[in-house]
N, C-alpha and C positions, 0 to 999 in steps of 0.2 A: 849753668845747670840747678843750680839748684830751682829755677823759676819751672825748669822742665820735670825735677823732683814734685815740685808740691805741687802741678798742674794736673798731675795725670790722676790721685786721689781724688781729686775734684771731679774728675771727668768722670770717675766711676762711681762717685754720688749719685750726680747729677744725671744717668743712662738707668741708673737703680731706682730711683725715686721716679722718675717717667711711668719704667716698666710695671713700677708698685704702682703707679696708680690707675692705667692701663686695665690690673688684673680688677681693680674695681668698679670700673665702668660697665653697668647693665646697658645692654641697649632696651630701648622701649619702645616696645611694637606693638602696643595697641590699634593705633594707627591704620594698621599696616591690615590689610584683606584676607579674608581665611578663604583657603580655595574650596570649596564644596564640589565633591563627586556625587552624582544623582545615576544610580542605577538604577536603570528602568526593566520592569521585567511584567510578565503575563499577559503582553499586551497583544496576544495573539497572530502578532504583526496587520492590526491595526492601528490606521491612523491616530496618537494620541498629543496632547498638552500637557503642558508641564506649566506651574505656577508657581515660583518661588517670594515667599513673602519676608521681610527681615525691616526689620521698623515699619518705616514709613515710605521705605523702597519695595517695587516689585519688579520681577523678570518674566517674561514667557518665551517659553519653546514649544517647539512642537516637534514629533518622533514619527516613522516609519512605523515601527514595530522595535524591541526588545534592545533597547540601546547606554551608551554611560554618556549622561552629559556633563561639564564638568566648567564651572564661572564660580567667577570670584566675589564674598558677598562681605560683608560688616560684620565686625564684631560681633558675637551675643547670640540669642535666641533667634535660629531660622523655621522657618515652616515652607513643608515643600506639598502643594495637591499637583498629583494627576491623576487625568481621567481621561475615558475613551466612552464612542457611545452616544455622547448627548453633546449639547454647543452651551457656547460661556454660562458660564452661574449667573444668577442675577443678586448682589448682595448677598453675595456665599451660599448662593443657594442653586438647586436645579429643580426647577418647579415643574407639574406634570402639568401643560395646559388643559382645561375644563373640555372631558367628553375622551382624551385620549389615553392610551396603554401609553405606560410610563417607558422611555427611552432604556435601549439596552447599556446600561452607565457600566464600566468597568470603574472603579476609582480609588483610589488609594492620598491619607493623606499623614504627616508625620510629622515630628518638630526634631532636629537636631542641635546641639549644644556649640556653635562655630567660633567659640573661642580663643580655639586654639589655631595652629598656621594652617591644617586642612581637616576632613570631616567629612565622613563618607554618608549617604542617606538611601537608604535600600526602598526602594518605591517599588510593590507589589500591586498592579492592578487588581481586585477584590471582583466581582462580579456581585452585583447590589437588584438584583431583579430574581423572578419566579417565572416564568412563562408556564404557563397554564392554558391546555389543551381541553376543552370541553366537546360531550360529546354528548346529546341529549335524549331519549328515547322517548317522544310524543306518547300518552295514551290512544287507544284506539278510536279514530271516527274526528279526531281531529281535523278537521275537513281546511282550515287557513296555517299559513305561516305562522309561528314561533318565535320569539326571539329570548337574549340574554341582554342582563346587565350586569355587570360590577361596580359594587361603591364599597369607600369606606372612608378611613379618616386619616389616612396619610395622604398629601399631597405633592409630596417630592422629600429630596435628600438635603442635607447640608454637605458644605464640602469636607465636614470629616466625617460623615458616614451617618450621622443620625437624623431618623427617621423624623418629618415636620410634620405637625399637624393639622390637618386641612381638607377638605373635602375630595375626595377622590371621583368622578365619576366617569366610567366608559362603556355607553352601548355599544354592543355588536353589532345588533340587527336582526334582520329574517336570512336564515342559512339553512339550510337542511340537516339542521341539529349537531354541525363542526365550529365551534371558534376557537379563537386561539387567540391573547391578553397576554400583557408583561405587569404586573402587581409589583410595586415597588416594595423595598425592605422595610417591614413591618414590626411594630412595636405590639408582643403580644398584646398587648391587653388592646390595642386599638380596636374598633368594629369595624369590620369586612364581612360583607351579605353580597350575595348571589340571587338575581333576581329573574325568576321565569316572564315573559313577557307576550301580552296577545292583543290585539285588535286595543295597541296603546295602553295598556293595561295590565297589573301587576297582579300573576293569580297564583307563585307561588315566592315564599321569597326561604333563600337554606340562607342560615349564618355558615359564612362559610370560613368567616376565620374559626369558629369552635371549631367546626370539622378538620381544619387541618391542623388546628392543636392536638386534637384526640387520634391524629392517624400520626403523630410525633414529628409535623415538621418543624424545624430548627432554622426561625428567623436570626438567629445569633451566628448562623454560620461564617465564615469568614467570605465563601462561598453559596450563595441561595443554590439550590437546587429545583429542576423543574418538572410539576407533576400531571400527570393525565388526570382526566376527572369526569366521571360518567355519570351519568343523573336519568334515572326512569323514573319517570314523571308516573306512570300509573302504581305503580307500589311506592312511591317517594323515598326510594330510595337511592343509596351516593354510594359511588365505589371511586378511592381514590388508588391510584398508582403510581407508586412513587416511582424511582429509576430502577432501573432492571435489577440493580444486586440488592435490593431492599424487598421482603415480600410485599403481596397485596393489601391493603387495608375497606375490612369492608365495616358499611355503616348505613345504619336504621335511621334514617330523619320525620317526625312525627310534625306534623303541620294541625 
């Protein structure tokens, strides 16, 4: 009986010691991956690509419209780039080929802190180009066709949405006075010109960048708008028609 009486308190002490030690042990979860949920929106149901970068590792995903992508990434800072309307970026840039219009690029770039168990990245695609519709009325007596060309100082967009300095040239050719092209997002200080070409020579040059700036066009808007531009060479006047909810802007050009 004596042995049993002494054994019971000893057993209680051992159980208490084990429970106490467990209470102070904290699990180290740093090696565990973080659950990343990417909520992709603004795709307009167009095919899109998603690139996830975490340190030296990267993952690519495809999507056919607005969707949710779930993946697991190492803990730390993670960047998410989503886009549609353009091919794969080259060295982190969407470059416009010489002589071409800008691609219909929709883009989102964001960085999230994946140091916890899970994190959500809100990836909403934004319009990175302006579609410019150009109509030109030549003066009476122009018996030969004339064309237009747009040139500027932005050659593309980086994956984080920054305009890239470089040559932009888009020759629209000879038509019946109506043209359409896409201009990439611009730095307001970047040069942008519209040339009127006849018989392989430039007969008029307009500072298109200054005209758009005077018209109040906002190159920093999350989604760039589209514009209609009417040019009457006989009086060297320029009419810019913004979207229907904004007033028409008339500008006089002195050459």
